[in-house]
Backbone as JSON, one array per atom type, in Angstrom:
{
  "sequence": "MIRILVTAFGAFPGAPVNPTMSIARYLEKRRRAFRLIGIDLVTHVLPVIFAGTGERLSELIASLKPDIVLHLGLAGRRSTISVETRALNRMTILHADSQRKRSGAMQIVPHGESVRRSRFSAERLMRVISQAGAPARRSIDAGDYLCNQVLYLSLGLHRAPCGFIHVPKPRRLRAPGGWTEQKRRRPALSAIARSIEAAVRDLAIGSSPRHG",
  "N": [[-13.93, 13.18, -6.32], [-10.63, 14.34, -6.74], [-9.41, 17.41, -7.5], [-6.76, 18.42, -9.44], [-4.64, 20.93, -10.33], [-2.35, 21.47, -12.82], [0.22, 23.41, -13.89], [2.02, 24.69, -16.71], [4.71, 26.35, -18.46], [5.01, 28.75, -21.13], [7.06, 29.57, -24.0], [10.19, 31.35, -23.61], [12.81, 33.89, -23.52], [15.75, 32.34, -24.54], [14.7, 29.86, -24.31], [13.09, 28.7, -26.63], [11.49, 26.51, -27.06], [9.56, 25.07, -24.71], [9.82, 22.42, -22.55], [7.95, 21.83, -20.58], [5.44, 22.32, -21.6], [5.05, 20.19, -23.33], [4.96, 18.14, -21.47], [2.63, 18.82, -20.12], [0.78, 18.39, -22.18], [1.06, 15.64, -22.47], [0.08, 14.78, -19.98], [-2.55, 15.65, -20.24], [-3.5, 13.86, -22.17], [-3.71, 11.69, -20.6], [-5.89, 12.03, -19.04], [-8.32, 10.6, -18.85], [-7.48, 8.18, -17.73], [-6.59, 9.17, -15.3], [-9.03, 10.03, -14.19], [-10.28, 7.62, -13.69], [-9.09, 6.8, -11.38], [-9.94, 8.62, -9.58], [-9.04, 11.26, -9.94], [-9.37, 14.51, -11.0], [-7.93, 16.0, -13.44], [-6.53, 19.06, -14.42], [-4.95, 21.05, -16.78], [-2.87, 23.89, -17.49], [-1.35, 26.39, -19.41], [0.89, 28.84, -18.58], [1.68, 32.19, -19.48], [4.96, 33.52, -19.99], [5.28, 36.11, -18.53], [5.92, 38.92, -16.66], [4.18, 41.02, -15.73], [0.95, 41.19, -14.35], [0.82, 38.61, -13.35], [-0.06, 37.8, -10.79], [-2.81, 38.42, -10.91], [-3.64, 36.7, -12.99], [-3.15, 34.17, -11.83], [-4.81, 34.3, -9.58], [-7.39, 34.46, -10.74], [-7.43, 32.02, -12.1], [-7.21, 30.09, -10.04], [-9.45, 30.76, -8.52], [-11.54, 30.19, -10.31], [-11.24, 27.46, -10.93], [-10.93, 26.17, -8.47], [-9.02, 24.28, -7.28], [-7.94, 21.29, -5.56], [-5.33, 20.69, -5.21], [-2.33, 22.23, -6.25], [0.06, 22.1, -8.7], [2.93, 23.38, -9.99], [4.9, 23.51, -12.94], [8.15, 24.03, -14.19], [10.94, 25.11, -16.26], [14.3, 24.39, -15.73], [16.98, 25.04, -17.18], [19.75, 24.7, -16.83], [20.08, 22.71, -15.06], [20.48, 19.18, -14.45], [18.82, 17.29, -13.44], [15.51, 16.48, -12.21], [14.02, 18.86, -10.1], [12.69, 19.28, -6.95], [11.1, 21.87, -5.6], [11.41, 23.6, -2.5], [10.81, 26.02, -1.4], [9.85, 29.47, -1.89], [11.2, 32.64, -2.61], [10.87, 36.09, -1.74], [11.66, 37.69, -4.1], [12.77, 39.25, -7.12], [14.06, 39.19, -10.41], [15.76, 41.86, -12.0], [17.17, 41.88, -14.18], [16.73, 40.01, -16.22], [14.71, 39.54, -19.08], [11.18, 39.03, -19.83], [8.92, 37.02, -21.86], [7.93, 38.97, -23.47], [9.98, 40.64, -23.77], [10.3, 42.37, -21.7], [11.28, 43.78, -18.54], [11.04, 43.14, -14.99], [11.14, 45.36, -13.23], [10.98, 45.59, -10.51], [12.35, 44.54, -7.4], [11.23, 42.95, -5.54], [8.59, 40.56, -5.12], [6.2, 40.89, -3.7], [5.82, 43.87, -2.21], [7.3, 44.45, 0.9], [6.43, 42.0, 1.75], [6.27, 38.57, 3.06], [9.47, 37.12, 3.55], [10.07, 34.53, 2.87], [8.24, 31.82, 1.52], [7.0, 28.63, 2.07], [6.92, 25.53, 0.32], [4.12, 23.27, 0.2], [4.37, 20.63, -0.19], [5.72, 17.34, 0.37], [8.97, 17.12, -0.04], [10.84, 15.03, 0.09], [9.27, 12.74, -0.2], [8.17, 13.12, -2.78], [10.53, 13.18, -4.3], [11.38, 10.56, -4.02], [9.26, 9.13, -5.26], [9.36, 10.18, -7.89], [11.95, 9.42, -8.69], [11.72, 6.64, -8.58], [10.03, 6.3, -10.69], [11.61, 6.67, -12.87], [13.23, 8.94, -13.44], [15.94, 10.96, -12.37], [15.93, 12.78, -9.28], [16.07, 15.66, -7.15], [16.26, 17.59, -4.11], [15.49, 21.02, -3.8], [16.38, 24.28, -2.72], [16.19, 26.66, -3.89], [14.36, 28.4, -6.01], [15.02, 30.18, -7.91], [14.91, 33.49, -9.45], [13.12, 34.23, -11.27], [10.18, 33.89, -13.36], [9.25, 31.42, -12.41], [9.82, 31.27, -9.64], [8.33, 33.51, -8.89], [5.68, 32.74, -9.52], [5.33, 30.51, -7.82], [5.65, 31.74, -5.29], [3.51, 33.59, -5.26], [1.29, 31.87, -5.59], [1.37, 30.35, -3.25], [0.57, 32.25, -1.48], [-2.0, 32.75, -2.34], [-3.42, 30.38, -2.25], [-4.48, 27.97, 0.01], [-4.42, 25.26, 0.12], [-2.59, 22.15, -0.61], [0.33, 22.98, -2.36], [2.86, 23.47, -4.74], [6.08, 23.32, -6.48], [7.79, 22.03, -9.3], [10.82, 21.78, -10.91], [11.98, 21.02, -14.13], [14.62, 19.54, -16.06], [16.29, 20.46, -19.19], [15.39, 18.11, -21.56], [17.07, 15.06, -22.58], [18.25, 14.78, -25.87], [17.61, 12.85, -28.85], [19.53, 12.94, -30.8], [22.56, 14.75, -31.14], [24.48, 17.45, -32.34], [27.83, 16.79, -33.13], [28.05, 14.74, -31.34], [27.49, 13.12, -28.09], [27.82, 14.84, -24.97], [29.2, 14.38, -21.69], [27.52, 15.54, -19.82], [25.1, 15.73, -21.25], [24.46, 13.04, -21.51], [23.7, 12.43, -18.96], [21.28, 13.67, -18.63], [17.77, 13.14, -18.32], [15.44, 11.53, -20.58], [12.69, 13.08, -22.35], [10.36, 11.52, -22.25], [10.78, 9.98, -19.96], [10.84, 11.99, -18.0], [8.2, 12.96, -18.23], [6.68, 10.69, -17.49], [7.53, 10.47, -14.86], [6.58, 12.84, -13.73], [3.87, 12.34, -14.01], [3.64, 10.21, -12.19], [4.2, 11.63, -9.87], [1.97, 13.33, -9.73], [-0.07, 11.48, -9.3], [0.74, 10.51, -6.8], [0.54, 12.8, -5.22], [-2.21, 13.09, -5.13], [-2.92, 10.77, -3.73], [-1.67, 11.32, -1.3], [-3.2, 13.45, -0.39], [-5.62, 12.36, 0.13], [-8.22, 11.62, 2.49], [-8.08, 9.09, 3.62], [-5.44, 8.64, 3.76], [-4.45, 10.44, 5.45]],
  "CA": [[-12.82, 13.47, -7.22], [-9.65, 15.32, -6.3], [-9.02, 18.23, -8.64], [-5.35, 18.83, -9.42], [-4.24, 21.87, -11.37], [-0.93, 21.42, -13.19], [0.54, 24.48, -14.84], [3.29, 24.69, -17.43], [5.06, 27.67, -18.98], [5.29, 28.88, -22.54], [8.44, 29.89, -24.38], [10.78, 32.58, -23.09], [14.14, 34.07, -24.09], [16.67, 31.26, -24.2], [13.98, 28.58, -24.36], [12.01, 28.82, -27.62], [10.62, 25.35, -26.86], [9.54, 24.76, -23.28], [9.37, 21.03, -22.4], [6.81, 21.68, -19.67], [4.23, 22.28, -22.41], [4.92, 18.8, -23.8], [4.55, 17.35, -20.32], [1.21, 19.13, -19.9], [0.0, 17.68, -23.22], [1.1, 14.22, -22.11], [-0.86, 14.58, -18.87], [-3.91, 15.81, -20.77], [-3.87, 12.62, -22.84], [-3.93, 10.69, -19.55], [-7.0, 12.49, -18.18], [-9.29, 9.52, -18.62], [-6.88, 7.26, -16.77], [-6.61, 9.84, -14.0], [-10.39, 10.04, -13.67], [-10.6, 6.28, -13.21], [-8.57, 6.65, -10.01], [-10.46, 9.69, -8.74], [-8.32, 12.52, -10.11], [-9.83, 15.42, -12.04], [-6.72, 16.73, -13.8], [-6.67, 20.24, -15.28], [-3.65, 21.66, -17.1], [-2.94, 25.26, -17.99], [-0.04, 26.95, -19.78], [1.02, 30.23, -18.18], [2.64, 32.96, -20.27], [6.14, 33.98, -19.24], [5.13, 37.56, -18.5], [5.92, 39.4, -15.27], [3.02, 41.84, -15.41], [-0.36, 40.54, -14.26], [0.91, 37.21, -12.92], [-0.94, 37.61, -9.64], [-4.21, 38.43, -11.36], [-3.89, 35.47, -13.74], [-3.21, 33.05, -10.89], [-6.0, 34.47, -8.74], [-8.56, 34.09, -11.54], [-7.34, 30.6, -12.4], [-7.5, 29.33, -8.83], [-10.84, 31.04, -8.13], [-12.46, 29.54, -11.24], [-11.1, 26.0, -10.9], [-11.0, 25.69, -7.08], [-8.3, 23.01, -7.21], [-7.54, 20.76, -4.25], [-3.87, 20.67, -5.24], [-1.74, 22.99, -7.36], [1.44, 21.75, -9.02], [3.51, 24.17, -11.07], [6.08, 22.95, -13.59], [8.98, 25.02, -14.87], [12.18, 24.63, -16.85], [15.6, 24.84, -15.21], [17.8, 24.55, -18.27], [21.12, 24.4, -16.45], [20.1, 21.55, -14.17], [20.43, 17.91, -15.18], [17.85, 16.42, -12.79], [14.28, 17.1, -11.75], [14.22, 19.52, -8.8], [11.48, 19.55, -6.17], [11.37, 23.11, -4.87], [10.9, 23.59, -1.13], [10.44, 27.36, -0.94], [9.94, 30.6, -2.81], [11.69, 33.85, -1.96], [10.24, 37.33, -2.19], [12.66, 38.41, -4.88], [12.55, 39.29, -8.56], [15.19, 39.66, -11.2], [15.57, 43.06, -12.81], [18.16, 41.74, -15.26], [16.29, 39.15, -17.31], [13.42, 39.93, -19.66], [10.19, 37.98, -20.02], [8.69, 36.67, -23.27], [7.62, 40.21, -24.18], [11.21, 41.42, -23.72], [10.16, 43.39, -20.65], [11.83, 43.42, -17.24], [10.05, 43.29, -13.91], [11.16, 46.71, -12.67], [10.89, 45.52, -9.05], [13.2, 43.49, -6.84], [10.4, 42.11, -4.67], [7.33, 40.14, -5.71], [5.2, 41.61, -2.9], [6.53, 44.83, -1.37], [7.2, 44.24, 2.35], [5.81, 40.7, 2.03], [7.1, 37.57, 3.73], [10.7, 36.88, 2.8], [10.08, 33.14, 2.41], [7.03, 31.01, 1.62], [7.46, 27.26, 1.9], [6.07, 24.59, -0.39], [3.32, 22.41, 1.06], [4.6, 19.25, -0.6], [6.84, 16.64, 0.98], [10.01, 16.99, -1.07], [11.46, 13.7, 0.16], [8.35, 11.76, -0.77], [8.11, 13.32, -4.22], [11.81, 12.77, -4.87], [11.39, 9.09, -4.07], [8.29, 8.71, -6.28], [9.89, 10.57, -9.2], [13.11, 8.58, -9.0], [11.24, 5.28, -8.83], [9.36, 6.3, -12.0], [12.6, 6.62, -13.94], [14.02, 10.15, -13.66], [16.59, 11.38, -11.13], [15.33, 13.95, -8.65], [16.76, 16.18, -5.97], [15.59, 18.63, -3.35], [16.05, 22.33, -4.12], [15.96, 25.37, -1.85], [16.31, 27.9, -4.66], [13.53, 28.38, -7.23], [15.5, 31.24, -8.79], [14.31, 34.82, -9.26], [12.4, 34.49, -12.51], [8.73, 33.64, -13.27], [8.98, 30.21, -11.62], [9.79, 31.68, -8.24], [7.21, 34.44, -8.72], [4.42, 31.98, -9.54], [5.24, 29.72, -6.59], [5.46, 32.64, -4.16], [2.15, 34.14, -5.29], [0.33, 30.79, -5.39], [1.37, 29.99, -1.84], [-0.19, 33.28, -0.8], [-3.39, 32.73, -2.8], [-4.06, 29.06, -2.12], [-4.11, 27.37, 1.29], [-4.32, 23.81, -0.04], [-1.25, 21.74, -1.05], [0.81, 23.75, -3.51], [4.31, 23.38, -4.85], [6.71, 23.57, -7.78], [8.83, 21.1, -9.73], [11.61, 22.2, -12.05], [12.49, 19.92, -14.96], [15.77, 19.95, -16.88], [16.14, 20.23, -20.62], [15.51, 16.66, -21.75], [18.08, 14.53, -23.49], [17.83, 14.64, -27.25], [18.02, 11.6, -29.48], [20.78, 13.21, -31.51], [23.16, 16.04, -30.83], [25.61, 17.74, -33.22], [29.14, 16.56, -32.53], [28.03, 13.63, -30.38], [27.03, 13.4, -26.74], [28.74, 15.2, -23.9], [28.89, 13.63, -20.48], [26.37, 16.16, -19.21], [23.9, 15.36, -22.0], [24.12, 11.65, -21.21], [23.07, 12.34, -17.65], [19.94, 14.23, -18.66], [16.74, 12.14, -18.66], [14.65, 11.75, -21.79], [11.4, 13.72, -22.09], [9.39, 10.5, -21.88], [11.02, 9.62, -18.56], [10.4, 13.12, -17.19], [6.73, 13.0, -18.24], [6.18, 9.58, -16.66], [7.84, 10.77, -13.46], [5.63, 13.86, -13.29], [2.6, 11.64, -13.86], [3.71, 9.5, -10.92], [4.12, 12.64, -8.81], [0.57, 13.77, -9.65], [-0.82, 10.39, -8.64], [1.11, 10.44, -5.38], [-0.02, 13.96, -4.54], [-3.62, 12.78, -4.88], [-2.96, 9.78, -2.65], [-1.29, 11.98, -0.06], [-4.24, 14.37, 0.05], [-6.83, 11.62, 0.44], [-8.45, 11.48, 3.93], [-7.67, 7.77, 4.07], [-3.99, 8.65, 3.93], [-4.09, 11.57, 6.31]],
  "C": [[-11.92, 14.53, -6.61], [-9.2, 16.1, -7.52], [-7.58, 18.72, -8.47], [-5.1, 19.75, -10.61], [-2.74, 21.75, -11.59], [-0.69, 22.51, -14.21], [1.92, 24.25, -15.47], [3.57, 26.13, -17.85], [5.26, 27.61, -20.48], [6.76, 29.2, -22.78], [8.88, 31.2, -23.73], [12.18, 32.72, -23.66], [15.12, 33.01, -23.61], [16.03, 29.9, -24.25], [12.81, 28.7, -25.33], [11.04, 27.65, -27.59], [10.69, 24.98, -25.39], [9.0, 23.34, -23.09], [8.19, 20.86, -21.45], [5.49, 21.67, -20.43], [3.99, 20.86, -22.95], [4.46, 17.89, -22.67], [3.07, 17.58, -20.02], [0.34, 18.42, -20.93], [-0.05, 16.19, -22.93], [0.09, 13.93, -20.99], [-2.3, 14.71, -19.33], [-4.39, 14.52, -21.45], [-4.17, 11.51, -21.84], [-5.12, 11.05, -18.66], [-8.0, 11.39, -17.86], [-8.75, 8.52, -17.6], [-6.85, 7.87, -15.38], [-8.01, 9.79, -13.39], [-10.79, 8.68, -13.11], [-10.08, 6.04, -11.8], [-8.93, 7.86, -9.14], [-9.76, 11.02, -8.83], [-8.92, 13.3, -11.28], [-8.65, 16.33, -12.37], [-7.05, 17.89, -14.74], [-5.28, 20.81, -15.53], [-3.86, 23.05, -17.68], [-1.53, 25.75, -18.27], [-0.04, 28.44, -19.43], [1.99, 30.96, -19.11], [3.8, 33.42, -19.4], [6.17, 35.5, -19.31], [5.06, 38.01, -17.04], [4.61, 40.09, -14.9], [1.74, 41.0, -15.38], [-0.33, 39.1, -13.8], [-0.04, 36.92, -11.76], [-2.4, 37.54, -10.02], [-4.55, 37.15, -12.12], [-4.04, 34.27, -12.81], [-4.47, 33.11, -10.04], [-7.26, 34.03, -9.49], [-8.58, 32.59, -11.82], [-7.75, 29.75, -11.19], [-8.96, 29.53, -8.41], [-11.82, 30.3, -9.03], [-12.42, 28.02, -11.14], [-11.26, 25.39, -9.51], [-10.28, 24.34, -6.93], [-8.01, 22.6, -5.77], [-6.03, 20.77, -4.09], [-3.4, 21.48, -6.43], [-0.28, 22.57, -7.51], [1.89, 22.59, -10.2], [4.75, 23.47, -11.62], [6.85, 24.07, -14.29], [10.26, 24.39, -15.38], [13.38, 25.24, -16.15], [16.66, 24.29, -16.15], [19.2, 24.14, -17.9], [21.22, 23.19, -15.52], [19.96, 20.28, -14.99], [19.46, 16.92, -14.55], [16.58, 17.2, -12.48], [14.52, 17.67, -10.36], [12.87, 19.79, -8.16], [11.77, 20.77, -5.3], [10.7, 23.07, -3.49], [10.47, 24.97, -0.64], [10.52, 28.35, -2.09], [10.37, 31.82, -2.02], [11.03, 35.08, -2.55], [11.27, 38.19, -2.92], [12.36, 38.25, -6.37], [13.81, 39.75, -9.26], [14.81, 40.95, -11.92], [16.5, 43.02, -14.02], [17.6, 41.0, -16.47], [14.89, 39.53, -17.77], [12.48, 38.73, -19.76], [9.96, 37.74, -21.51], [8.31, 37.88, -24.11], [8.81, 41.16, -24.2], [11.12, 42.57, -22.72], [10.73, 42.87, -19.34], [10.82, 43.74, -16.14], [9.99, 44.71, -13.35], [11.06, 46.74, -11.16], [11.75, 44.37, -8.56], [12.47, 42.58, -5.88], [9.1, 41.76, -5.39], [6.18, 40.88, -5.04], [5.95, 42.58, -2.0], [6.24, 44.6, 0.11], [6.49, 42.93, 2.69], [6.76, 39.77, 2.75], [8.35, 37.3, 2.88], [10.73, 35.49, 2.19], [8.67, 32.55, 2.54], [7.41, 29.58, 1.25], [6.42, 26.39, 1.18], [5.31, 23.71, 0.6], [3.38, 20.96, 0.61], [5.73, 18.65, 0.22], [7.88, 16.39, -0.1], [10.6, 15.59, -1.09], [10.57, 12.65, -0.47], [8.28, 11.89, -2.29], [9.4, 12.9, -4.91], [11.85, 11.25, -5.03], [10.46, 8.58, -5.18], [8.82, 9.0, -7.69], [11.05, 9.67, -9.61], [12.69, 7.15, -9.32], [10.57, 5.16, -10.2], [10.33, 6.43, -13.16], [13.41, 7.86, -14.22], [14.68, 10.58, -12.35], [15.97, 12.66, -10.59], [16.14, 14.37, -7.44], [15.9, 17.26, -5.32], [16.28, 19.96, -3.65], [15.51, 23.38, -3.15], [16.0, 26.71, -2.58], [15.54, 27.78, -5.97], [13.91, 29.49, -8.18], [14.85, 32.58, -8.48], [13.53, 35.24, -10.51], [10.91, 34.17, -12.3], [8.4, 32.43, -12.42], [8.85, 30.55, -10.14], [8.61, 32.6, -7.97], [5.88, 33.69, -8.63], [4.26, 31.16, -8.26], [4.95, 30.62, -5.39], [4.02, 33.16, -4.12], [1.1, 33.06, -5.03], [0.24, 30.38, -3.93], [0.62, 31.02, -1.0], [-1.67, 33.26, -1.15], [-4.14, 31.48, -2.39], [-3.57, 28.4, -0.84], [-3.99, 25.85, 1.22], [-2.89, 23.44, -0.47], [-0.85, 22.43, -2.36], [2.33, 23.67, -3.56], [4.78, 23.5, -6.29], [7.77, 22.5, -8.05], [9.5, 21.68, -10.97], [12.07, 20.97, -12.82], [13.68, 20.42, -15.76], [15.42, 19.9, -18.36], [16.33, 18.73, -20.86], [16.63, 16.29, -22.72], [17.49, 14.41, -24.88], [18.31, 13.32, -27.83], [19.33, 11.75, -30.23], [21.29, 14.59, -31.1], [24.34, 16.27, -31.76], [26.93, 17.51, -32.5], [29.17, 15.45, -31.5], [27.62, 14.09, -28.99], [28.17, 13.93, -25.86], [28.34, 14.4, -22.67], [27.65, 14.21, -19.8], [25.08, 15.76, -19.91], [23.5, 13.92, -21.71], [23.36, 11.55, -19.89], [21.63, 12.86, -17.67], [18.91, 13.15, -19.0], [16.02, 12.51, -19.95], [13.31, 12.39, -21.4], [10.36, 12.71, -21.65], [9.54, 10.09, -20.41], [10.58, 10.74, -17.62], [8.88, 13.14, -17.09], [6.15, 11.9, -17.38], [6.41, 9.85, -15.18], [6.91, 11.84, -12.91], [4.24, 13.25, -13.12], [2.56, 10.89, -12.54], [3.6, 10.46, -9.74], [2.68, 13.11, -8.63], [-0.26, 12.72, -8.93], [-0.53, 10.36, -7.15], [0.57, 11.64, -4.6], [-1.49, 13.73, -4.22], [-3.76, 11.78, -3.74], [-2.66, 10.44, -1.31], [-2.35, 12.9, 0.49], [-5.53, 13.66, 0.42], [-6.99, 11.46, 1.94], [-8.0, 10.13, 4.46], [-6.18, 7.68, 4.34], [-3.52, 9.81, 4.77], [-3.76, 12.8, 5.54]]
}
């Protein structure tokens, strides 16, 4: 069995409902189907809190010993799924976390590497996600909030395949005042969830010895 850890995030200022939690619940309901194809799927919701992130990730990875780690986050201003290719050693001091606290530091790890690169093939994941029904693109900027922090720290803690996918706010069935052009372009939550499921399956296939 290949153990895959998929993390989501809870609510934070500006996002009282985080769609990554819904995606994690969807994947949990598919656990039996995953096990039938050799995937031991574990999901975990991370709090959007700057303090103690490294300790939480370290304990989570040490206890679960996953073969693959996939982090999911919300990029509310984007209209497509984004496969992140790197994390930067930077932190925002402007935006507060879910406890209304700021990081107080501009670097994740003082004097650490400036860049840590994802261990996923962005092009392959983009293709798999798009074929499953949601548009996807490659991203070189995971931001400077908790998403970037979690990816940067995980890449330092875990030597196995590890990466991050940002999802957009999903299209709603109804919107006050009708649809805007931007809202029409956003994928539905169901399409995003199915595409992430396809990505999880492909990550397992890619890590199998039979596939190099």
